[in-house]
Steps between C-alpha positions, in 0.01 A plus 500: 500500500815365657597821672614404847810721520709209628851439388603146417839335536676293238394135499697241302317258272646188343363490146645158412157345543309797361632509142156584360523838673819605323281684248458768767871572472498519120551879494837441668625267224581806289711643779836362607651645813638403839178599680152517351184641657160439345205688653132428436284812543152628418407859426200498736692358799580756777799297623637488144466876476694533826761244392575652160695787656727249676539297179597811305754599767645150512532500121672840498734411789623174345469540123877534459550160664422154365135510609200503270138564584175437317136574583201292395174695500212262567124506561432821310455631148814576303413868475454531878830319558679733258347802674624367837853460360497848346342675801761349733787579262614139498818432301502130588404282201152353528278242336141388536379210709247230430178686573394837359216566741419466867287186486492265800385193305748537214777564755454143631632357171816709482843347555581786736201421724574127500864563587407730787272234644785243495710732717211587733447855384141544612457860400206549266691649205860446604648830394753636554706183464873484436734228377876513571756296310875492542720371217187375318466212747146397414503217754492739798310825475426769752139612521348797677124484556426870529705815539871437546709640779753733335776418748454124447508534120810721511677253734413216261636695203823602673559146625455350152662756268 
């Protein structure tokens, strides 16, 4: 498991040369807003369980502003993902990722895994993972490889609203 209880800062990635990875951001295409946050989580991940409270709070604090959030549940069965969402009383929209089980070999062929390797995310499973977009600027995206720092996220939101 990726549980290391470390918080990660926002890192900026230029996706101009990584167009094949835009499929990871597909869930955001349905959402138009000033700021978008896409979070990849897994129901079995302790850091994801810890992070979901912060995600829920962030969603509640900023839902009246032009910010939209989406969760992608990956590496677990749909039923387990749905139970995680229900148990944690998540009101953030969610979708399913590429892989419906925790399988190390199958993980190697996922777009999410390949993308993480291009940005030097060497964690085994790579969850939690967060994408930040401002004004739908796909060319430059913020990434957070792990749990986000609430103060840093809030400063980013307030600066860009």
